[in-house]
C-alpha positions in Angstrom: 110.5 120.5 36.2 109.6 117.6 33.9 111.4 117.5 30.5 109.2 116.8 27.5 111.1 116.5 24.1 109.6 115.2 20.9 112.1 116.1 18.1 113.1 115.3 14.6 116.6 115.9 13.3 117.9 115.0 9.8 121.6 114.1 10.0 122.6 113.1 6.5 121.3 109.6 5.8 120.0 109.3 9.4 116.8 110.8 10.5 116.6 111.0 14.3 113.0 110.9 15.7 112.9 110.7 19.5 110.2 111.3 22.0 111.4 111.3 25.6 110.0 112.5 28.9 111.9 112.8 32.2 110.1 113.5 35.5 111.3 115.6 38.4 114.1 113.9 40.2 114.3 111.1 37.5 117.5 110.0 35.8 117.0 108.7 32.3 119.9 106.8 30.6 120.1 106.9 26.8 122.0 103.9 25.5 122.9 103.0 21.9 125.7 102.3 19.5 127.8 105.0 17.9 125.9 107.0 15.3 122.5 106.0 16.8 121.4 109.6 17.6 122.2 109.8 21.3 124.6 112.8 21.0 122.2 114.5 18.6 119.4 114.3 21.2 121.8 115.8 23.8 122.9 118.6 21.5 119.2 119.5 20.8 118.4 119.5 24.5 121.4 121.7 25.2 120.4 124.2 22.5 123.5 123.5 20.5 121.6 122.0 17.5 118.3 123.2 16.1 115.8 120.4 15.5 114.1 120.1 12.1 110.8 119.5 13.7 109.2 119.1 17.1 109.3 120.7 20.5 111.4 120.8 23.7 109.9 122.1 27.0 110.8 122.0 30.6 108.2 122.3 33.4 108.4 124.8 36.2 106.5 125.6 39.4 102.8 126.1 38.9 102.5 123.5 36.2 103.6 125.7 33.4 106.4 125.0 30.9 109.3 126.9 29.5 109.4 126.2 25.8 113.0 125.9 24.6 112.3 124.7 21.0 109.1 124.8 19.0 109.9 124.5 15.3 106.3 125.2 14.2 106.1 128.4 16.3 109.6 129.5 15.4 110.9 129.3 19.0 114.5 128.6 19.8 116.1 129.5 23.1 119.9 129.6 22.8 122.0 127.4 25.0 123.2 130.2 27.4 119.6 131.1 28.2 118.5 127.6 29.1 118.3 126.5 32.7 120.5 123.6 32.3 123.9 122.1 33.4 126.1 119.8 31.4 128.9 117.5 32.2 131.0 116.3 29.3 133.2 113.2 28.8 136.3 115.5 29.1 135.5 117.9 31.9 136.3 121.0 29.7 137.3 123.2 32.5 138.9 126.5 31.5 142.6 126.0 32.1 143.3 129.7 32.8 140.8 130.0 35.6 140.9 128.6 39.1 138.7 125.7 40.0 136.4 128.0 42.0 136.2 130.5 39.2 135.4 127.6 36.8 132.5 126.5 39.0 131.3 130.1 39.4 131.6 130.9 35.6 128.0 130.1 34.7 126.6 132.2 37.5 128.8 135.1 36.5 127.6 134.9 32.9 124.0 135.2 34.2 124.8 138.4 36.0 125.5 137.1 39.5 128.0 139.4 41.3 131.5 138.0 41.9 131.3 137.5 45.7 128.0 135.6 45.8 129.0 133.5 42.8 132.3 132.5 44.4 130.5 131.7 47.7 128.1 129.4 45.8 131.0 127.8 44.0 132.9 127.1 47.2 129.8 125.6 48.8 129.5 123.2 45.9 133.2 122.4 45.9 132.7 121.4 49.5 129.8 119.2 48.6 131.9 117.3 46.0 134.9 117.0 48.3 137.1 119.7 46.7 136.8 122.4 49.4 140.6 122.7 49.7 141.3 122.8 46.0 139.3 125.9 44.8 142.4 128.0 44.3 144.1 125.5 42.1 144.1 125.4 38.3 142.4 122.5 36.5 145.8 121.1 35.3 146.7 120.5 39.0 143.7 118.1 39.5 143.4 114.4 38.9 140.9 113.1 36.4 138.4 112.3 39.1 138.8 115.6 40.9 138.3 117.5 37.6 135.1 115.6 36.8 133.8 116.4 40.3 134.6 120.0 39.7 132.7 119.8 36.4 129.7 118.3 38.2 129.8 121.2 40.7 129.9 123.7 37.8 126.8 122.0 36.3 124.8 122.0 39.5 125.7 125.3 41.1 123.1 127.3 39.2 120.2 124.9 40.3 119.4 123.9 36.7 116.0 122.5 35.6 117.8 120.0 33.4 121.1 118.2 33.9 122.8 116.6 30.9 125.6 114.0 31.4 127.5 113.1 28.3 129.6 109.9 29.0 130.7 111.5 32.3 132.8 108.6 33.5 134.3 107.1 30.3 137.6 109.0 30.5 138.3 107.8 34.1 140.4 104.8 35.0 138.5 101.8 36.5 139.3 102.6 40.2 138.5 106.3 39.9 135.3 105.5 38.0 134.0 103.4 40.9 134.5 106.3 43.3 133.1 109.1 41.1 130.2 106.9 40.1 129.2 106.4 43.7 129.5 110.2 44.4 127.5 111.0 41.3 124.8 108.6 42.3 124.5 110.4 45.7 124.3 113.9 44.1 121.7 112.7 41.5 119.6 111.4 44.3 119.5 114.9 45.9 118.9 116.7 42.6 115.3 117.9 42.1 115.5 118.4 38.3 115.4 116.1 35.3 118.6 114.3 34.3 119.5 112.8 30.9 122.6 110.5 30.9 124.1 109.4 27.6 126.4 106.4 28.1 127.8 103.3 26.3 128.3 101.5 29.7 125.4 99.4 31.0 127.0 99.5 34.4 126.6 103.3 34.5 123.0 102.9 33.4 122.2 100.3 36.0 123.9 102.3 38.8 122.7 105.8 38.0 119.4 105.6 36.1 115.9 104.7 37.1 114.8 104.3 33.5 116.6 103.4 30.2 115.8 104.1 26.6 117.8 102.3 23.9 118.3 104.2 20.6 119.3 102.6 17.4 119.2 104.2 13.9 117.5 107.3 15.3 114.6 105.5 17.0 113.8 104.2 20.5 113.9 100.4 20.2 113.4 99.5 23.9 112.6 101.3 27.1 112.1 100.3 30.7 113.9 100.0 34.0 117.6 98.9 33.8 116.8 95.5 35.2 113.9 94.9 32.8 116.0 95.9 29.8 119.0 93.8 30.8 116.8 90.7 31.5 114.7 91.1 28.3 116.7 92.5 25.5 114.8 93.1 22.3 117.7 93.8 19.8 121.1 92.1 19.2 122.8 95.3 20.3 121.1 95.3 23.8 121.7 91.6 24.1 125.5 91.9 23.4 125.6 95.0 25.7 124.4 92.9 28.7 126.2 89.7 27.6 123.3 87.6 26.3 122.8 85.6 23.2 119.4 86.7 21.8 117.6 84.2 19.5 114.3 85.0 17.9 112.0 82.2 17.2 108.5 80.7 17.4 107.2 78.8 20.5 105.9 75.3 20.0 105.2 73.9 23.4 108.4 73.1 25.3 110.5 73.9 22.2 111.3 77.2 20.4 111.9 76.9 16.6 114.6 79.5 15.8 114.1 81.9 12.9 117.7 81.1 11.8 117.2 77.4 12.0 117.6 75.0 14.9 115.6 74.6 18.0 115.9 75.3 21.8 114.3 73.2 24.5 112.8 75.4 27.3 111.4 74.7 30.7 107.9 76.2 30.0 105.1 75.9 27.4 105.5 78.5 24.7 103.5 79.7 21.7 103.9 82.3 19.0 106.8 84.8 18.3 109.3 84.8 21.2 112.8 85.7 22.1 115.2 83.1 23.7 118.0 84.6 25.8 120.9 82.6 27.0 123.5 83.9 29.5 127.2 83.1 28.8 127.7 81.5 32.2 124.9 79.0 31.4 126.8 77.6 28.4 129.1 74.6 29.0 131.7 73.5 26.4 132.9 70.0 25.6 135.2 68.5 23.0 132.9 65.5 22.7 129.1 65.2 22.9 128.2 65.3 26.6 126.2 62.8 28.5 123.8 63.6 31.3 120.9 66.0 31.8 121.3 69.0 29.4 118.4 69.0 26.9 120.2 71.4 24.6 123.4 70.2 23.0 124.7 71.7 19.7 127.9 71.4 17.7 129.7 74.7 17.3 133.0 76.3 16.3 135.0 78.7 18.5 135.3 82.0 16.8 137.2 84.0 19.4 138.3 83.8 23.1 138.7 87.0 25.0 139.6 87.6 28.7 136.5 88.9 30.4 137.0 89.7 34.1 137.8 86.4 35.9 136.7 84.3 32.9 137.3 83.9 29.2 134.4 84.9 26.9 134.1 82.5 24.0 132.1 83.5 20.9 130.6 80.4 19.2 129.3 80.0 15.6 127.0 77.2 14.6 123.4 76.2 14.2 122.7 78.1 17.4 125.1 81.1 17.9 126.1 81.5 21.5 128.5 83.2 23.9 130.1 81.2 26.7 132.1 82.3 29.8 134.6 79.6 30.9 137.6 79.6 33.2 141.1 80.1 31.9 141.9 76.6 33.2 139.1 75.1 31.1 140.4 76.9 28.0 143.8 75.4 28.6 142.6 71.9 29.4 140.3 71.8 26.4 143.0 73.4 24.1 140.5 76.0 22.9 141.7 78.2 20.0 139.8 80.0 17.2 138.5 77.3 14.9 138.3 74.6 17.5 135.1 72.4 17.1 133.2 72.0 20.3 129.9 70.9 21.7 127.8 73.5 23.6 125.3 72.4 26.2 122.6 74.5 28.0 120.0 73.2 30.5 116.5 74.0 29.5 116.0 75.6 33.0 118.7 78.1 32.2 117.0 79.5 29.1 114.9 82.6 29.4 111.9 83.0 27.1 109.6 86.0 26.6 107.2 87.4 24.0 108.5 89.4 21.0 
Protein backbone atom coordinates (compact mmCIF):
# COMPACT_ATOMS: atom_id res chain seq x y z
CA UNK A 1 0.00 0.00 0.00
CA UNK A 2 2.82 2.37 -0.89
CA UNK A 3 1.88 6.04 -1.29
CA UNK A 4 3.31 7.83 -4.34
CA UNK A 5 2.58 11.55 -4.63
CA UNK A 6 4.17 14.00 -7.05
CA UNK A 7 2.06 17.15 -7.03
CA UNK A 8 2.14 20.84 -7.89
CA UNK A 9 -0.18 23.35 -6.23
CA UNK A 10 -0.22 27.11 -6.82
CA UNK A 11 -1.13 28.94 -3.58
CA UNK A 12 -0.94 32.66 -4.34
CA UNK A 13 2.71 33.68 -4.43
CA UNK A 14 3.80 30.19 -3.31
CA UNK A 15 4.04 27.23 -5.66
CA UNK A 16 4.22 23.92 -3.84
CA UNK A 17 6.10 21.20 -5.73
CA UNK A 18 6.48 18.05 -3.65
CA UNK A 19 7.40 14.48 -4.54
CA UNK A 20 7.04 11.98 -1.68
CA UNK A 21 6.83 8.22 -1.37
CA UNK A 22 5.88 6.29 1.76
CA UNK A 23 6.25 2.51 1.93
CA UNK A 24 4.04 -0.05 3.64
CA UNK A 25 4.30 0.31 7.40
CA UNK A 26 6.47 3.44 7.11
CA UNK A 27 5.86 6.69 8.98
CA UNK A 28 7.02 9.83 7.14
CA UNK A 29 7.20 13.07 9.14
CA UNK A 30 6.83 16.34 7.21
CA UNK A 31 8.47 19.26 9.02
CA UNK A 32 8.61 22.90 8.04
CA UNK A 33 7.79 26.45 9.10
CA UNK A 34 4.32 27.95 8.80
CA UNK A 35 3.36 28.57 5.18
CA UNK A 36 5.92 26.12 3.80
CA UNK A 37 3.34 23.86 2.12
CA UNK A 38 2.93 21.05 4.67
CA UNK A 39 -0.82 21.45 5.13
CA UNK A 40 -1.27 21.90 1.39
CA UNK A 41 0.30 18.49 0.83
CA UNK A 42 -1.94 16.94 3.48
CA UNK A 43 -5.09 18.47 1.97
CA UNK A 44 -4.15 17.16 -1.48
CA UNK A 45 -3.56 13.65 -0.12
CA UNK A 46 -6.89 13.80 1.73
CA UNK A 47 -8.76 14.82 -1.41
CA UNK A 48 -9.76 18.19 0.04
CA UNK A 49 -7.69 20.20 -2.46
CA UNK A 50 -7.25 19.56 -6.16
CA UNK A 51 -3.61 19.79 -7.29
CA UNK A 52 -2.75 21.92 -10.30
CA UNK A 53 -0.50 19.21 -11.63
CA UNK A 54 0.80 15.75 -10.84
CA UNK A 55 -0.45 12.47 -9.52
CA UNK A 56 -1.38 10.73 -6.25
CA UNK A 57 -1.63 6.94 -6.09
CA UNK A 58 -1.77 4.34 -3.34
CA UNK A 59 -0.64 0.76 -3.91
CA UNK A 60 -2.75 -2.28 -3.13
CA UNK A 61 -2.41 -6.05 -3.13
CA UNK A 62 -1.14 -7.45 -6.41
CA UNK A 63 1.22 -4.57 -7.06
CA UNK A 64 -1.46 -2.37 -8.65
CA UNK A 65 -2.27 1.19 -7.60
CA UNK A 66 -5.44 3.11 -6.90
CA UNK A 67 -5.04 6.48 -8.60
CA UNK A 68 -6.59 9.21 -6.49
CA UNK A 69 -5.40 12.21 -8.51
CA UNK A 70 -4.05 12.42 -12.04
CA UNK A 71 -4.38 15.94 -13.37
CA UNK A 72 -3.33 15.06 -16.92
CA UNK A 73 -5.91 12.24 -17.10
CA UNK A 74 -8.65 14.25 -15.40
CA UNK A 75 -8.86 11.87 -12.42
CA UNK A 76 -9.88 13.10 -8.97
CA UNK A 77 -11.29 10.76 -6.33
CA UNK A 78 -13.25 12.74 -3.69
CA UNK A 79 -12.23 12.53 -0.06
CA UNK A 80 -15.08 10.25 1.06
CA UNK A 81 -14.11 7.63 -1.53
CA UNK A 82 -10.44 7.44 -0.54
CA UNK A 83 -9.20 4.62 1.69
CA UNK A 84 -7.71 6.93 4.27
CA UNK A 85 -7.98 7.91 7.90
CA UNK A 86 -7.14 11.32 9.33
CA UNK A 87 -6.38 12.66 12.81
CA UNK A 88 -6.51 16.43 13.22
CA UNK A 89 -4.87 18.76 15.73
CA UNK A 90 -8.29 19.22 17.35
CA UNK A 91 -9.93 15.80 17.35
CA UNK A 92 -13.09 17.11 15.58
CA UNK A 93 -15.41 14.50 17.05
CA UNK A 94 -19.13 15.07 16.47
CA UNK A 95 -20.43 16.47 19.78
CA UNK A 96 -23.98 15.09 19.32
CA UNK A 97 -22.82 11.48 18.82
CA UNK A 98 -21.51 9.03 21.39
CA UNK A 99 -17.82 8.17 21.29
CA UNK A 100 -18.64 4.74 19.84
CA UNK A 101 -20.86 6.25 17.13
CA UNK A 102 -18.09 8.74 16.30
CA UNK A 103 -15.66 5.88 15.75
CA UNK A 104 -18.23 3.95 13.72
CA UNK A 105 -19.21 6.96 11.61
CA UNK A 106 -16.83 6.31 8.72
CA UNK A 107 -17.90 2.69 8.42
CA UNK A 108 -21.57 3.69 8.42
CA UNK A 109 -21.00 6.21 5.59
CA UNK A 110 -19.47 3.38 3.54
CA UNK A 111 -22.58 1.25 3.91
CA UNK A 112 -21.57 -0.99 6.82
CA UNK A 113 -24.63 -1.96 8.87
CA UNK A 114 -25.05 -0.46 12.32
CA UNK A 115 -24.35 -3.58 14.41
CA UNK A 116 -21.04 -4.61 12.76
CA UNK A 117 -19.93 -0.97 12.58
CA UNK A 118 -20.52 -0.48 16.31
CA UNK A 119 -18.81 -3.81 17.07
CA UNK A 120 -15.72 -2.71 15.12
CA UNK A 121 -15.81 0.66 16.88
CA UNK A 122 -15.94 -0.93 20.32
CA UNK A 123 -13.05 -3.23 19.41
CA UNK A 124 -10.93 -0.22 18.48
CA UNK A 125 -11.99 1.70 21.58
CA UNK A 126 -10.71 -1.24 23.61
CA UNK A 127 -7.41 -1.12 21.71
CA UNK A 128 -6.88 2.54 22.58
CA UNK A 129 -7.90 2.10 26.22
CA UNK A 130 -11.40 3.60 26.00
CA UNK A 131 -13.49 0.43 26.26
CA UNK A 132 -15.63 1.81 29.11
CA UNK A 133 -16.22 5.21 27.52
CA UNK A 134 -18.03 4.32 24.29
CA UNK A 135 -21.41 5.59 25.50
CA UNK A 136 -20.12 9.00 26.55
CA UNK A 137 -20.25 12.18 24.48
CA UNK A 138 -16.96 13.78 23.34
CA UNK A 139 -17.48 16.68 25.74
CA UNK A 140 -17.11 14.26 28.63
CA UNK A 141 -13.63 13.14 27.56
CA UNK A 142 -10.26 14.62 28.44
CA UNK A 143 -8.05 15.95 25.65
CA UNK A 144 -5.96 12.79 25.60
CA UNK A 145 -9.02 10.53 25.58
CA UNK A 146 -10.59 12.51 22.73
CA UNK A 147 -7.43 12.23 20.64
CA UNK A 148 -7.29 8.47 21.24
CA UNK A 149 -10.91 8.24 20.11
CA UNK A 150 -10.00 10.21 16.98
CA UNK A 151 -7.18 7.74 16.29
CA UNK A 152 -9.60 4.83 16.68
CA UNK A 153 -11.99 6.52 14.23
CA UNK A 154 -9.15 6.94 11.72
CA UNK A 155 -7.98 3.32 11.93
CA UNK A 156 -11.25 1.42 12.30
CA UNK A 157 -11.77 1.19 8.53
CA UNK A 158 -8.30 -0.30 7.88
CA UNK A 159 -7.23 2.60 5.62
CA UNK A 160 -4.44 2.41 3.07
CA UNK A 161 -3.19 5.83 4.18
CA UNK A 162 -3.17 7.48 7.61
CA UNK A 163 -2.78 11.27 7.79
CA UNK A 164 -1.80 12.89 11.10
CA UNK A 165 -2.07 16.68 11.24
CA UNK A 166 -0.25 17.96 14.38
CA UNK A 167 -2.03 15.22 16.39
CA UNK A 168 -0.34 16.04 19.73
CA UNK A 169 0.03 19.82 19.62
CA UNK A 170 -3.22 20.59 21.48
CA UNK A 171 -2.33 18.35 24.45
CA UNK A 172 -0.58 19.41 27.65
CA UNK A 173 2.99 18.20 28.17
CA UNK A 174 2.16 15.27 30.46
CA UNK A 175 -0.73 14.01 28.32
CA UNK A 176 1.38 14.39 25.19
CA UNK A 177 3.98 11.96 26.57
CA UNK A 178 1.33 9.31 27.21
CA UNK A 179 -0.53 9.72 23.93
CA UNK A 180 2.75 9.86 21.96
CA UNK A 181 3.79 6.50 23.42
CA UNK A 182 0.40 4.96 22.59
CA UNK A 183 0.44 6.43 19.10
CA UNK A 184 3.90 4.99 18.49
CA UNK A 185 2.63 1.53 19.48
CA UNK A 186 -0.36 1.70 17.13
CA UNK A 187 1.73 3.02 14.24
CA UNK A 188 4.12 0.09 14.68
CA UNK A 189 1.16 -2.27 14.16
CA UNK A 190 -0.35 -0.34 11.24
CA UNK A 191 0.28 -1.90 7.82
CA UNK A 192 -0.45 1.13 5.65
CA UNK A 193 1.46 4.32 4.88
CA UNK A 194 1.48 7.17 7.42
CA UNK A 195 2.17 10.86 6.81
CA UNK A 196 2.70 12.96 9.95
CA UNK A 197 2.74 16.76 9.71
CA UNK A 198 4.32 18.35 12.77
CA UNK A 199 6.30 21.34 14.02
CA UNK A 200 7.74 19.32 16.88
CA UNK A 201 11.08 17.58 16.23
CA UNK A 202 10.45 15.36 19.27
CA UNK A 203 7.30 13.97 17.64
CA UNK A 204 9.26 13.35 14.43
CA UNK A 205 12.09 11.61 16.30
CA UNK A 206 9.70 9.47 18.36
CA UNK A 207 7.19 8.50 15.68
CA UNK A 208 8.77 8.62 12.22
CA UNK A 209 11.31 6.47 10.47
CA UNK A 210 12.01 9.14 7.88
CA UNK A 211 11.70 12.93 7.74
CA UNK A 212 11.29 15.42 4.91
CA UNK A 213 11.76 19.13 5.61
CA UNK A 214 9.69 21.50 3.47
CA UNK A 215 10.49 25.18 3.01
CA UNK A 216 8.85 27.52 0.50
CA UNK A 217 7.05 24.63 -1.18
CA UNK A 218 10.13 22.46 -1.77
CA UNK A 219 11.82 19.56 0.03
CA UNK A 220 15.11 20.99 1.33
CA UNK A 221 16.29 17.98 3.33
CA UNK A 222 15.30 14.34 3.76
CA UNK A 223 16.61 11.41 5.76
CA UNK A 224 16.25 9.61 9.04
CA UNK A 225 15.37 11.79 12.05
CA UNK A 226 18.83 11.19 13.53
CA UNK A 227 20.62 12.18 10.31
CA UNK A 228 18.53 15.33 9.81
CA UNK A 229 19.06 16.43 13.41
CA UNK A 230 22.82 15.77 13.28
CA UNK A 231 23.37 17.36 9.87
CA UNK A 232 20.93 20.23 9.31
CA UNK A 233 21.16 21.91 5.91
CA UNK A 234 19.07 25.03 6.48
CA UNK A 235 18.86 27.58 9.27
CA UNK A 236 15.29 26.49 10.02
CA UNK A 237 16.33 22.88 10.63
CA UNK A 238 19.32 23.97 12.70
CA UNK A 239 17.16 26.15 14.94
CA UNK A 240 14.57 23.39 15.18
CA UNK A 241 17.12 21.00 16.66
CA UNK A 242 18.95 23.72 18.62
CA UNK A 243 22.13 24.04 16.57
CA UNK A 244 24.03 27.04 15.22
CA UNK A 245 24.59 26.34 11.51
CA UNK A 246 27.50 28.18 9.87
CA UNK A 247 28.27 27.73 6.14
CA UNK A 248 31.85 28.16 5.09
CA UNK A 249 34.82 26.78 3.16
CA UNK A 250 37.20 24.22 4.60
CA UNK A 251 40.89 25.11 4.68
CA UNK A 252 42.70 22.31 6.50
CA UNK A 253 41.97 22.50 10.25
CA UNK A 254 40.05 25.80 9.79
CA UNK A 255 36.70 26.68 8.22
CA UNK A 256 36.48 30.20 6.75
CA UNK A 257 32.88 31.26 7.29
CA UNK A 258 30.86 32.80 4.47
CA UNK A 259 29.74 35.56 6.83
CA UNK A 260 33.26 36.34 8.00
CA UNK A 261 35.33 34.85 10.78
CA UNK A 262 36.82 31.40 11.11
CA UNK A 263 36.25 28.25 13.15
CA UNK A 264 38.99 25.82 14.19
CA UNK A 265 37.94 22.17 13.77
CA UNK A 266 39.42 18.85 14.79
CA UNK A 267 39.74 17.38 11.29
CA UNK A 268 41.13 18.34 7.90
CA UNK A 269 38.55 20.04 5.69
CA UNK A 270 38.31 21.29 2.12
CA UNK A 271 35.66 22.90 -0.05
CA UNK A 272 32.12 24.03 0.86
CA UNK A 273 31.06 22.72 4.29
CA UNK A 274 28.64 23.34 7.12
CA UNK A 275 29.84 23.90 10.68
CA UNK A 276 27.33 22.96 13.38
CA UNK A 277 27.74 23.89 17.04
CA UNK A 278 25.48 22.60 19.81
CA UNK A 279 24.36 25.09 22.49
CA UNK A 280 25.76 22.94 25.31
CA UNK A 281 29.21 23.15 23.69
CA UNK A 282 29.41 26.95 24.05
CA UNK A 283 30.92 28.39 27.25
CA UNK A 284 30.47 32.07 28.17
CA UNK A 285 32.92 34.39 29.95
CA UNK A 286 33.06 38.07 30.80
CA UNK A 287 36.80 38.19 30.00
CA UNK A 288 38.85 36.33 27.37
CA UNK A 289 39.33 32.78 28.75
CA UNK A 290 42.67 31.08 29.18
CA UNK A 291 43.25 27.40 28.56
CA UNK A 292 42.53 24.89 25.84
CA UNK A 293 39.62 26.22 23.71
CA UNK A 294 40.87 26.95 20.18
CA UNK A 295 37.78 28.98 19.34
CA UNK A 296 37.21 32.20 21.31
CA UNK A 297 35.08 35.04 19.94
CA UNK A 298 33.72 38.31 21.30
CA UNK A 299 29.93 38.44 21.22
CA UNK A 300 26.91 40.28 22.58
CA UNK A 301 23.98 38.65 24.38
CA UNK A 302 20.79 39.20 22.37
CA UNK A 303 18.34 37.25 24.52
CA UNK A 304 18.21 34.78 27.42
CA UNK A 305 15.21 32.42 27.59
CA UNK A 306 14.49 29.56 30.02
CA UNK A 307 14.93 26.29 28.16
CA UNK A 308 14.22 23.21 30.25
CA UNK A 309 16.77 23.09 33.08
CA UNK A 310 19.02 25.70 31.42
CA UNK A 311 18.84 29.20 29.96
CA UNK A 312 19.22 29.49 26.19
CA UNK A 313 21.33 32.50 25.24
CA UNK A 314 21.31 33.87 21.70
CA UNK A 315 24.58 35.56 20.77
CA UNK A 316 25.38 38.06 18.05
CA UNK A 317 28.90 38.71 16.82
CA UNK A 318 31.48 37.67 14.27
CA UNK A 319 30.29 34.08 14.76
CA UNK A 320 26.56 33.94 15.71
CA UNK A 321 25.94 31.23 18.27
CA UNK A 322 23.42 29.82 20.74
CA UNK A 323 24.59 28.82 24.24
CA UNK A 324 22.84 26.81 26.96
CA UNK A 325 24.04 27.84 30.43
CA UNK A 326 22.72 27.28 33.93
CA UNK A 327 20.54 29.84 35.70
CA UNK A 328 23.29 30.09 38.32
CA UNK A 329 25.83 31.06 35.66
CA UNK A 330 23.45 33.68 34.25
CA UNK A 331 23.13 35.23 37.71
CA UNK A 332 26.84 35.04 38.54
CA UNK A 333 27.85 36.58 35.21
CA UNK A 334 25.11 39.20 35.39
CA UNK A 335 23.92 38.34 31.90
CA UNK A 336 21.26 40.62 30.44
CA UNK A 337 20.44 41.54 26.82
CA UNK A 338 23.27 43.67 25.50
CA UNK A 339 25.94 42.23 27.82
CA UNK A 340 29.31 41.82 26.02
CA UNK A 341 30.72 38.31 26.53
CA UNK A 342 33.35 35.96 25.21
CA UNK A 343 32.17 32.66 23.70
CA UNK A 344 34.48 29.64 23.70
CA UNK A 345 34.08 26.32 21.88
CA UNK A 346 36.54 23.43 21.75
CA UNK A 347 37.50 22.34 18.24
CA UNK A 348 36.55 18.77 19.14
CA UNK A 349 32.97 19.94 19.86
CA UNK A 350 32.46 21.34 16.35
CA UNK A 351 30.72 19.15 13.75
CA UNK A 352 31.72 19.58 10.10
CA UNK A 353 30.07 18.06 7.02
CA UNK A 354 29.91 18.73 3.28
CA UNK A 355 27.37 21.14 1.84
